[in-house]
N, CA, C, O and the ligand as a Tripos MOL2 file, in Angstrom:
@<TRIPOS>MOLECULE
protein
  249   247    63     0     0
PROTEIN
NO_CHARGES

@<TRIPOS>ATOM
      1 N           0.8330   -1.2010    0.0000 N.3       1 MET1
      2 CA          0.0000    0.0000    0.0000 C.3       1 MET1
      3 C           0.8650    1.2470    0.0000 C.2       1 MET1
      4 O           1.6160    1.4780    0.9480 O.2       1 MET1
      5 N           0.7740    2.0300   -1.0160 N.am      2 GLU2
      6 CA          1.5340    3.2740   -1.0360 C.3       2 GLU2
      7 C           0.6290    4.4360   -0.6670 C.2       2 GLU2
      8 O          -0.4290    4.6440   -1.2610 O.2       2 GLU2
      9 N           1.0640    5.1660    0.3040 N.am      3 ALA3
     10 CA          0.2890    6.3300    0.7230 C.3       3 ALA3
     11 C           1.1840    7.5510    0.6200 C.2       3 ALA3
     12 O           1.9310    7.8610    1.5480 O.2       3 ALA3
     13 N           1.1080    8.2420   -0.5060 N.am      4 PRO4
     14 CA          1.9580    9.4140   -0.6940 C.3       4 PRO4
     15 C           1.6680   10.4660    0.3690 C.2       4 PRO4
     16 O           0.5200   10.6820    0.7590 O.2       4 PRO4
     17 N           2.7200   11.1050    0.8200 N.am      5 LEU5
     18 CA          2.5600   12.1520    1.8100 C.3       5 LEU5
     19 C           1.8160   13.3300    1.1950 C.2       5 LEU5
     20 O           2.2580   13.9240    0.2120 O.2       5 LEU5
     21 N           0.7090   13.6430    1.7800 N.am      6 THR6
     22 CA         -0.0920   14.7330    1.2300 C.3       6 THR6
     23 C          -0.4930   15.6960    2.3380 C.2       6 THR6
     24 O          -0.4400   15.3750    3.5260 O.2       6 THR6
     25 N          -0.8880   16.8620    1.9180 N.am      7 ALA7
     26 CA         -1.3830   17.8640    2.8460 C.3       7 ALA7
     27 C          -2.3470   18.7660    2.0970 C.2       7 ALA7
     28 O          -2.3480   18.8080    0.8670 O.2       7 ALA7
     29 N          -3.1450   19.4660    2.8280 N.am      8 ALA8
     30 CA         -4.0980   20.3740    2.1860 C.3       8 ALA8
     31 C          -3.3500   21.5580    1.6010 C.2       8 ALA8
     32 O          -2.5040   22.1670    2.2550 O.2       8 ALA8
     33 N          -3.6800   21.8700    0.3560 N.am      9 CYS9
     34 CA         -3.0690   23.0110   -0.2990 C.3       9 CYS9
     35 C          -3.3960   24.2880    0.4930 C.2       9 CYS9
     36 O          -4.5560   24.5220    0.8330 O.2       9 CYS9
     37 N          -2.3900   25.1050    0.7850 N.am     10 PRO10
     38 CA         -2.6450   26.3420    1.5290 C.3      10 PRO10
     39 C          -3.5950   27.2880    0.8170 C.2      10 PRO10
     40 O          -4.2210   28.1370    1.4510 O.2      10 PRO10
     41 N          -3.7080   27.1440   -0.5010 N.am     11 ARG11
     42 CA         -4.5570   28.0540   -1.2570 C.3      11 ARG11
     43 C          -5.9890   27.5440   -1.3810 C.2      11 ARG11
     44 O          -6.9410   28.2620   -1.0770 O.2      11 ARG11
     45 N          -6.1300   26.3120   -1.8270 N.am     12 CYS12
     46 CA         -7.4680   25.8380   -2.1490 C.3      12 CYS12
     47 C          -7.8780   24.6240   -1.3310 C.2      12 CYS12
     48 O          -8.9690   24.0830   -1.5110 O.2      12 CYS12
     49 N          -7.0040   24.2000   -0.4340 N.am     13 SER13
     50 CA         -7.3130   23.0940    0.4700 C.3      13 SER13
     51 C          -7.4540   21.7580   -0.2520 C.2      13 SER13
     52 O          -7.9010   20.7720    0.3350 O.2      13 SER13
     53 N          -7.0760   21.7310   -1.5120 N.am     14 ALA14
     54 CA         -7.0850   20.4620   -2.2140 C.3      14 ALA14
     55 C          -5.9090   19.6230   -1.7280 C.2      14 ALA14
     56 O          -4.9400   20.1480   -1.1790 O.2      14 ALA14
     57 N          -6.0060   18.3360   -1.9350 N.am     15 LYS15
     58 CA         -4.9230   17.4680   -1.4930 C.3      15 LYS15
     59 C          -3.6960   17.6940   -2.3660 C.2      15 LYS15
     60 O          -3.7600   17.5650   -3.5880 O.2      15 LYS15
     61 N          -2.6060   18.0250   -1.7430 N.am     16 ALA16
     62 CA         -1.3660   18.2750   -2.4750 C.3      16 ALA16
     63 C          -0.2940   17.3200   -1.9950 C.2      16 ALA16
     64 O          -0.1130   17.1090   -0.7960 O.2      16 ALA16
     65 N           0.4110   16.7490   -2.9520 N.am     17 ARG17
     66 CA          1.5020   15.8440   -2.5790 C.3      17 ARG17
     67 C           2.6850   16.6590   -2.0840 C.2      17 ARG17
     68 O           2.9550   17.7600   -2.5640 O.2      17 ARG17
     69 N           3.3670   16.0970   -1.1280 N.am     18 LEU18
     70 CA          4.5130   16.8120   -0.5670 C.3      18 LEU18
     71 C           5.8340   16.1740   -0.9710 C.2      18 LEU18
     72 O           6.8980   16.5680   -0.4950 O.2      18 LEU18
     73 N           5.7560   15.1860   -1.8520 N.am     19 ASP19
     74 CA          6.9960   14.5330   -2.2590 C.3      19 ASP19
     75 C           7.5770   15.2000   -3.5040 C.2      19 ASP19
     76 O           7.0540   16.2010   -3.9940 O.2      19 ASP19
     77 N           8.6480   14.6330   -3.9940 N.am     20 ALA20
     78 CA          9.3660   15.2550   -5.1070 C.3      20 ALA20
     79 C           8.5510   15.2660   -6.3970 C.2      20 ALA20
     80 O           8.8930   15.9740   -7.3440 O.2      20 ALA20
     81 N           7.4900   14.4930   -6.4340 N.am     21 GLN21
     82 CA          6.6870   14.4800   -7.6600 C.3      21 GLN21
     83 C           5.8190   15.7200   -7.7850 C.2      21 GLN21
     84 O           5.1940   15.9530   -8.8190 O.2      21 GLN21
     85 N           5.7860   16.5010   -6.7380 N.am     22 ASN22
     86 CA          5.0080   17.7330   -6.8020 C.3      22 ASN22
     87 C           5.9570   18.9220   -6.6650 C.2      22 ASN22
     88 O           6.3030   19.3230   -5.5530 O.2      22 ASN22
     89 N           6.3760   19.4810   -7.7970 N.am     23 PRO23
     90 CA          7.3350   20.5880   -7.7640 C.3      23 PRO23
     91 C           6.7540   21.8490   -7.1480 C.2      23 PRO23
     92 O           7.4850   22.8010   -6.8730 O.2      23 PRO23
     93 N           5.4600   21.8620   -6.9310 N.am     24 TRP24
     94 CA          4.8240   23.0790   -6.3920 C.3      24 TRP24
     95 C           4.4270   22.9180   -4.9370 C.2      24 TRP24
     96 O           3.7030   23.7400   -4.3760 O.2      24 TRP24
     97 N           4.9220   21.8290   -4.3320 N.am     25 ARG25
     98 CA          4.5700   21.6270   -2.9360 C.3      25 ARG25
     99 C           5.0030   22.8270   -2.0930 C.2      25 ARG25
    100 O           6.0310   23.4190   -2.4210 O.2      25 ARG25
    101 N           4.3190   23.2170   -1.0650 N.am     26 PRO26
    102 CA          3.1670   22.4810   -0.5190 C.3      26 PRO26
    103 C           1.8460   22.7960   -1.2060 C.2      26 PRO26
    104 O           0.7790   22.4570   -0.6940 O.2      26 PRO26
    105 N           1.9160   23.4440   -2.3630 N.am     27 PHE27
    106 CA          0.6750   23.7570   -3.0660 C.3      27 PHE27
    107 C           0.3070   22.5880   -3.9630 C.2      27 PHE27
    108 O           1.1320   21.7150   -4.2320 O.2      27 PHE27
    109 N          -0.9390   22.5790   -4.4250 N.am     28 CYS28
    110 CA         -1.4060   21.4480   -5.2160 C.3      28 CYS28
    111 C          -1.0360   21.6330   -6.6740 C.2      28 CYS28
    112 O          -0.9960   20.6610   -7.4290 O.2      28 CYS28
    113 N          -0.7670   22.8550   -7.0800 N.am     29 SER29
    114 CA         -0.5160   23.1020   -8.4930 C.3      29 SER29
    115 C           0.2890   24.3810   -8.6630 C.2      29 SER29
    116 O           0.4510   25.1740   -7.7350 O.2      29 SER29
    117 N           0.7820   24.5500   -9.8700 N.am     30 GLU30
    118 CA          1.5500   25.7660  -10.1570 C.3      30 GLU30
    119 C           0.6790   27.0060   -9.9760 C.2      30 GLU30
    120 O           1.1400   28.0500   -9.5170 O.2      30 GLU30
    121 N          -0.5790   26.8640  -10.3440 N.am     31 ARG31
    122 CA         -1.4800   28.0060  -10.2500 C.3      31 ARG31
    123 C          -1.5870   28.4940   -8.8080 C.2      31 ARG31
    124 O          -1.4850   29.6890   -8.5320 O.2      31 ARG31
    125 N          -1.7930   27.5560   -7.9050 N.am     32 CYS32
    126 CA         -1.9390   27.9420   -6.5020 C.3      32 CYS32
    127 C          -0.6480   28.5560   -5.9850 C.2      32 CYS32
    128 O          -0.6790   29.5200   -5.2200 O.2      32 CYS32
    129 N           0.4700   28.0110   -6.3930 N.am     33 LYS33
    130 CA          1.7370   28.5510   -5.9260 C.3      33 LYS33
    131 C           1.9240   29.9840   -6.4280 C.2      33 LYS33
    132 O           2.3630   30.8620   -5.6850 O.2      33 LYS33
    133 N           1.5880   30.2030   -7.6880 N.am     34 LEU34
    134 CA          1.7610   31.5440   -8.2480 C.3      34 LEU34
    135 C           0.8070   32.5310   -7.5920 C.2      34 LEU34
    136 O           1.1640   33.6840   -7.3480 O.2      34 LEU34
    137 N          -0.3910   32.0810   -7.3120 N.am     35 ILE35
    138 CA         -1.3530   32.9640   -6.6550 C.3      35 ILE35
    139 C          -0.8320   33.3540   -5.2820 C.2      35 ILE35
    140 O          -0.8850   34.5170   -4.8820 O.2      35 ILE35
    141 N          -0.3310   32.3570   -4.5760 N.am     36 ASP36
    142 CA          0.1600   32.6430   -3.2340 C.3      36 ASP36
    143 C           1.3750   33.5480   -3.2880 C.2      36 ASP36
    144 O           1.5110   34.4760   -2.4900 O.2      36 ASP36
    145 N           2.2560   33.2710   -4.2340 N.am     37 LEU37
    146 CA          3.4520   34.1030   -4.3770 C.3      37 LEU37
    147 C           3.0600   35.5280   -4.7400 C.2      37 LEU37
    148 O           3.6500   36.4900   -4.2480 O.2      37 LEU37
    149 N           2.0600   35.6520   -5.6020 N.am     38 GLY38
    150 CA          1.6020   36.9790   -5.9850 C.3      38 GLY38
    151 C           1.0840   37.7400   -4.7810 C.2      38 GLY38
    152 O           1.3720   38.9250   -4.6170 O.2      38 GLY38
    153 N           0.3270   37.0680   -3.9440 N.am     39 ASN39
    154 CA         -0.1870   37.7260   -2.7530 C.3      39 ASN39
    155 C           0.9550   38.1530   -1.8460 C.2      39 ASN39
    156 O           0.9330   39.2270   -1.2450 O.2      39 ASN39
    157 N           1.9440   37.2910   -1.7660 N.am     40 TRP40
    158 CA          3.0710   37.5980   -0.8930 C.3      40 TRP40
    159 C           3.8070   38.8270   -1.4020 C.2      40 TRP40
    160 O           4.1990   39.6960   -0.6240 O.2      40 TRP40
    161 N           3.9910   38.8920   -2.7210 N.am     41 LEU41
    162 CA          4.7060   40.0330   -3.2920 C.3      41 LEU41
    163 C           3.9070   41.3190   -3.1370 C.2      41 LEU41
    164 O           4.4770   42.4080   -3.0750 O.2      41 LEU41
    165 N           2.6060   41.1900   -3.0770 N.am     42 GLU42
    166 CA          1.7790   42.3810   -2.9110 C.3      42 GLU42
    167 C           1.8390   42.9010   -1.4780 C.2      42 GLU42
    168 O           1.3070   43.9660   -1.1660 O.2      42 GLU42
    169 N           2.4780   42.1520   -0.6390 N.am     43 GLY43
    170 CA          2.6220   42.6140    0.7320 C.3      43 GLY43
    171 C           1.4870   42.2050    1.6420 C.2      43 GLY43
    172 O           1.3960   42.6530    2.7850 O.2      43 GLY43
    173 N           0.6250   41.3520    1.1270 N.am     44 ARG44
    174 CA         -0.5010   40.9560    1.9710 C.3      44 ARG44
    175 C          -0.0400   40.1400    3.1570 C.2      44 ARG44
    176 O          -0.7000   40.1080    4.1960 O.2      44 ARG44
    177 N           1.0900   39.4820    3.0020 N.am     45 TYR45
    178 CA          1.5470   38.6160    4.0790 C.3      45 TYR45
    179 C           2.7070   39.2210    4.8560 C.2      45 TYR45
    180 O           3.2300   38.6080    5.7860 O.2      45 TYR45
    181 N           3.0960   40.4080    4.4730 N.am     46 THR46
    182 CA          4.2270   41.0130    5.1600 C.3      46 THR46
    183 C           3.7450   41.9120    6.2870 C.2      46 THR46
    184 O           2.6430   42.4590    6.2330 O.2      46 THR46
    185 N           4.5540   42.0550    7.2750 N.am     47 LEU47
    186 CA          4.2000   42.9130    8.3940 C.3      47 LEU47
    187 C           4.4720   44.3580    8.0150 C.2      47 LEU47
    188 O           5.3230   44.6280    7.1680 O.2      47 LEU47
    189 N           3.7750   45.2670    8.6190 N.am     48 PRO48
    190 CA          4.0300   46.6890    8.3330 C.3      48 PRO48
    191 C           5.4760   47.0320    8.6650 C.2      48 PRO48
    192 O           6.0230   46.6000    9.6800 O.2      48 PRO48
    193 N           6.0650   47.8040    7.7980 N.am     49 ALA49
    194 CA          7.4660   48.1670    8.0050 C.3      49 ALA49
    195 C           7.5880   49.0940    9.2010 C.2      49 ALA49
    196 O           6.9730   50.1590    9.2510 O.2      49 ALA49
    197 N           8.3840   48.6720   10.1500 N.am     50 GLU50
    198 CA          8.5370   49.4820   11.3550 C.3      50 GLU50
    199 C           9.5120   50.6280   11.1310 C.2      50 GLU50
    200 O           9.6030   51.5570   11.9330 O.2      50 GLU50
    201 N          10.2370   50.5390   10.0250 N.am     51 GLU51
    202 CA         11.2170   51.5860    9.7560 C.3      51 GLU51
    203 C          10.6620   52.6490    8.8220 C.2      51 GLU51
    204 O          11.3930   53.5220    8.3550 O.2      51 GLU51
    205 N           9.3860   52.5700    8.5590 N.am     52 ALA52
    206 CA          8.7710   53.5600    7.6830 C.3      52 ALA52
    207 C           8.8370   54.9310    8.3540 C.2      52 ALA52
    208 O           8.7390   55.0500    9.5760 O.2      52 ALA52
    209 N           9.0040   55.9510    7.5340 N.am     53 PRO53
    210 CA          9.0580   57.3110    8.0930 C.3      53 PRO53
    211 C           7.8000   57.6180    8.8880 C.2      53 PRO53
    212 O           6.6830   57.4740    8.3900 O.2      53 PRO53
    213 N           7.9910   58.0290   10.0930 N.am     54 ALA54
    214 CA          6.8520   58.3570   10.9430 C.3      54 ALA54
    215 C           6.7970   59.8580   11.1450 C.2      54 ALA54
    216 O           7.8330   60.5120   11.2530 O.2      54 ALA54
    217 N           5.6080   60.3990   11.1950 N.am     55 PRO55
    218 CA          5.4410   61.8570   11.3480 C.3      55 PRO55
    219 C           5.6740   62.3440   12.7720 C.2      55 PRO55
    220 O           5.2850   63.4540   13.1380 O.2      55 PRO55
    221 N           6.3030   61.5070   13.5530 N.am     56 VAL56
    222 CA          6.5620   61.9420   14.9300 C.3      56 VAL56
    223 C           7.8620   62.7390   14.9720 C.2      56 VAL56
    224 O           8.7630   62.5130   14.1650 O.2      56 VAL56
    225 N           7.9500   63.6450   15.8920 N.am     57 SER57
    226 CA          9.1520   64.4580   16.0310 C.3      57 SER57
    227 C          10.2940   63.6180   16.5630 C.2      57 SER57
    228 O          10.1320   62.8210   17.4870 O.2      57 SER57
    229 N          11.4490   63.8160   15.9600 N.am     58 ASP58
    230 CA         12.6140   63.0480   16.3990 C.3      58 ASP58
    231 C          13.7020   64.0250   16.8590 C.2      58 ASP58
    232 O          14.2250   64.8000   16.0580 O.2      58 ASP58
    233 N          14.0260   63.9840   18.0990 N.am     59 SER59
    234 CA         14.9950   64.9460   18.6420 C.3      59 SER59
    235 C          16.4050   64.4020   18.5550 C.2      59 SER59
    236 O          17.3520   65.0420   19.0100 O.2      59 SER59
    237 N          16.5470   63.2260   17.9760 N.am     60 ASN60
    238 CA         17.8930   62.6410   17.8890 C.3      60 ASN60
    239 C          18.4710   62.7460   16.4940 C.2      60 ASN60
    240 O          19.2550   61.8920   16.0790 O.2      60 ASN60
    241 N          18.0940   63.7840   15.7680 N.am     61 LYS61
    242 CA         18.6360   63.9430   14.4210 C.3      61 LYS61
    243 C          20.1210   64.2460   14.4830 C.2      61 LYS61
    244 O          20.6150   64.9180   15.3880 O.2      61 LYS61
    245 N          20.8120   63.7190   13.4780 N.am     62 HIS62
    246 CA         22.2600   63.9400   13.4460 C.3      62 HIS62
    247 C          22.5630   65.2560   12.7720 C.2      62 HIS62
    248 O          23.7280   65.6310   12.6430 O.2      62 HIS62
    249 ZN         -4.3520   24.4260   -4.5480 Zn       63 ZN63
@<TRIPOS>BOND
     1     1     2 1
     2     2     3 1
     3     3     4 2
     4     3     5 am
     5     5     6 1
     6     6     7 1
     7     7     8 2
     8     7     9 am
     9     9    10 1
    10    10    11 1
    11    11    12 2
    12    11    13 am
    13    13    14 1
    14    14    15 1
    15    15    16 2
    16    15    17 am
    17    17    18 1
    18    18    19 1
    19    19    20 2
    20    19    21 am
    21    21    22 1
    22    22    23 1
    23    23    24 2
    24    23    25 am
    25    25    26 1
    26    26    27 1
    27    27    28 2
    28    27    29 am
    29    29    30 1
    30    30    31 1
    31    31    32 2
    32    31    33 am
    33    33    34 1
    34    34    35 1
    35    35    36 2
    36    35    37 am
    37    37    38 1
    38    38    39 1
    39    39    40 2
    40    39    41 am
    41    41    42 1
    42    42    43 1
    43    43    44 2
    44    43    45 am
    45    45    46 1
    46    46    47 1
    47    47    48 2
    48    47    49 am
    49    49    50 1
    50    50    51 1
    51    51    52 2
    52    51    53 am
    53    53    54 1
    54    54    55 1
    55    55    56 2
    56    55    57 am
    57    57    58 1
    58    58    59 1
    59    59    60 2
    60    59    61 am
    61    61    62 1
    62    62    63 1
    63    63    64 2
    64    63    65 am
    65    65    66 1
    66    66    67 1
    67    67    68 2
    68    67    69 am
    69    69    70 1
    70    70    71 1
    71    71    72 2
    72    71    73 am
    73    73    74 1
    74    74    75 1
    75    75    76 2
    76    75    77 am
    77    77    78 1
    78    78    79 1
    79    79    80 2
    80    79    81 am
    81    81    82 1
    82    82    83 1
    83    83    84 2
    84    83    85 am
    85    85    86 1
    86    86    87 1
    87    87    88 2
    88    87    89 am
    89    89    90 1
    90    90    91 1
    91    91    92 2
    92    91    93 am
    93    93    94 1
    94    94    95 1
    95    95    96 2
    96    95    97 am
    97    97    98 1
    98    98    99 1
    99    99   100 2
   100    99   101 am
   101   101   102 1
   102   102   103 1
   103   103   104 2
   104   103   105 am
   105   105   106 1
   106   106   107 1
   107   107   108 2
   108   107   109 am
   109   109   110 1
   110   110   111 1
   111   111   112 2
   112   111   113 am
   113   113   114 1
   114   114   115 1
   115   115   116 2
   116   115   117 am
   117   117   118 1
   118   118   119 1
   119   119   120 2
   120   119   121 am
   121   121   122 1
   122   122   123 1
   123   123   124 2
   124   123   125 am
   125   125   126 1
   126   126   127 1
   127   127   128 2
   128   127   129 am
   129   129   130 1
   130   130   131 1
   131   131   132 2
   132   131   133 am
   133   133   134 1
   134   134   135 1
   135   135   136 2
   136   135   137 am
   137   137   138 1
   138   138   139 1
   139   139   140 2
   140   139   141 am
   141   141   142 1
   142   142   143 1
   143   143   144 2
   144   143   145 am
   145   145   146 1
   146   146   147 1
   147   147   148 2
   148   147   149 am
   149   149   150 1
   150   150   151 1
   151   151   152 2
   152   151   153 am
   153   153   154 1
   154   154   155 1
   155   155   156 2
   156   155   157 am
   157   157   158 1
   158   158   159 1
   159   159   160 2
   160   159   161 am
   161   161   162 1
   162   162   163 1
   163   163   164 2
   164   163   165 am
   165   165   166 1
   166   166   167 1
   167   167   168 2
   168   167   169 am
   169   169   170 1
   170   170   171 1
   171   171   172 2
   172   171   173 am
   173   173   174 1
   174   174   175 1
   175   175   176 2
   176   175   177 am
   177   177   178 1
   178   178   179 1
   179   179   180 2
   180   179   181 am
   181   181   182 1
   182   182   183 1
   183   183   184 2
   184   183   185 am
   185   185   186 1
   186   186   187 1
   187   187   188 2
   188   187   189 am
   189   189   190 1
   190   190   191 1
   191   191   192 2
   192   191   193 am
   193   193   194 1
   194   194   195 1
   195   195   196 2
   196   195   197 am
   197   197   198 1
   198   198   199 1
   199   199   200 2
   200   199   201 am
   201   201   202 1
   202   202   203 1
   203   203   204 2
   204   203   205 am
   205   205   206 1
   206   206   207 1
   207   207   208 2
   208   207   209 am
   209   209   210 1
   210   210   211 1
   211   211   212 2
   212   211   213 am
   213   213   214 1
   214   214   215 1
   215   215   216 2
   216   215   217 am
   217   217   218 1
   218   218   219 1
   219   219   220 2
   220   219   221 am
   221   221   222 1
   222   222   223 1
   223   223   224 2
   224   223   225 am
   225   225   226 1
   226   226   227 1
   227   227   228 2
   228   227   229 am
   229   229   230 1
   230   230   231 1
   231   231   232 2
   232   231   233 am
   233   233   234 1
   234   234   235 1
   235   235   236 2
   236   235   237 am
   237   237   238 1
   238   238   239 1
   239   239   240 2
   240   239   241 am
   241   241   242 1
   242   242   243 1
   243   243   244 2
   244   243   245 am
   245   245   246 1
   246   246   247 1
   247   247   248 2
@<TRIPOS>SUBSTRUCTURE
     1 MET1         2 RESIDUE 1 A MET
     2 GLU2         6 RESIDUE 1 A GLU
     3 ALA3        10 RESIDUE 1 A ALA
     4 PRO4        14 RESIDUE 1 A PRO
     5 LEU5        18 RESIDUE 1 A LEU
     6 THR6        22 RESIDUE 1 A THR
     7 ALA7        26 RESIDUE 1 A ALA
     8 ALA8        30 RESIDUE 1 A ALA
     9 CYS9        34 RESIDUE 1 A CYS
    10 PRO10       38 RESIDUE 1 A PRO
    11 ARG11       42 RESIDUE 1 A ARG
    12 CYS12       46 RESIDUE 1 A CYS
    13 SER13       50 RESIDUE 1 A SER
    14 ALA14       54 RESIDUE 1 A ALA
    15 LYS15       58 RESIDUE 1 A LYS
    16 ALA16       62 RESIDUE 1 A ALA
    17 ARG17       66 RESIDUE 1 A ARG
    18 LEU18       70 RESIDUE 1 A LEU
    19 ASP19       74 RESIDUE 1 A ASP
    20 ALA20       78 RESIDUE 1 A ALA
    21 GLN21       82 RESIDUE 1 A GLN
    22 ASN22       86 RESIDUE 1 A ASN
    23 PRO23       90 RESIDUE 1 A PRO
    24 TRP24       94 RESIDUE 1 A TRP
    25 ARG25       98 RESIDUE 1 A ARG
    26 PRO26      102 RESIDUE 1 A PRO
    27 PHE27      106 RESIDUE 1 A PHE
    28 CYS28      110 RESIDUE 1 A CYS
    29 SER29      114 RESIDUE 1 A SER
    30 GLU30      118 RESIDUE 1 A GLU
    31 ARG31      122 RESIDUE 1 A ARG
    32 CYS32      126 RESIDUE 1 A CYS
    33 LYS33      130 RESIDUE 1 A LYS
    34 LEU34      134 RESIDUE 1 A LEU
    35 ILE35      138 RESIDUE 1 A ILE
    36 ASP36      142 RESIDUE 1 A ASP
    37 LEU37      146 RESIDUE 1 A LEU
    38 GLY38      150 RESIDUE 1 A GLY
    39 ASN39      154 RESIDUE 1 A ASN
    40 TRP40      158 RESIDUE 1 A TRP
    41 LEU41      162 RESIDUE 1 A LEU
    42 GLU42      166 RESIDUE 1 A GLU
    43 GLY43      170 RESIDUE 1 A GLY
    44 ARG44      174 RESIDUE 1 A ARG
    45 TYR45      178 RESIDUE 1 A TYR
    46 THR46      182 RESIDUE 1 A THR
    47 LEU47      186 RESIDUE 1 A LEU
    48 PRO48      190 RESIDUE 1 A PRO
    49 ALA49      194 RESIDUE 1 A ALA
    50 GLU50      198 RESIDUE 1 A GLU
    51 GLU51      202 RESIDUE 1 A GLU
    52 ALA52      206 RESIDUE 1 A ALA
    53 PRO53      210 RESIDUE 1 A PRO
    54 ALA54      214 RESIDUE 1 A ALA
    55 PRO55      218 RESIDUE 1 A PRO
    56 VAL56      222 RESIDUE 1 A VAL
    57 SER57      226 RESIDUE 1 A SER
    58 ASP58      230 RESIDUE 1 A ASP
    59 SER59      234 RESIDUE 1 A SER
    60 ASN60      238 RESIDUE 1 A ASN
    61 LYS61      242 RESIDUE 1 A LYS
    62 HIS62      246 RESIDUE 1 A HIS
    63 ZN63       249 GROUP 0 **** ****
């Protein structure tokens, strides 16, 4: 009995193989991987930049 290691695709929850036969793991398909990557690049998954210029007064200017 072969039971390939699988997990739910992070994008669509479809069963995705996690072995070498699935180049898009942990996603189920290239489409899901690209969608997820696109979201990541859009900053949806990134934390707000703490180094962003803030309108607060800074008395430690050089
Ligand atoms: Zn998927």
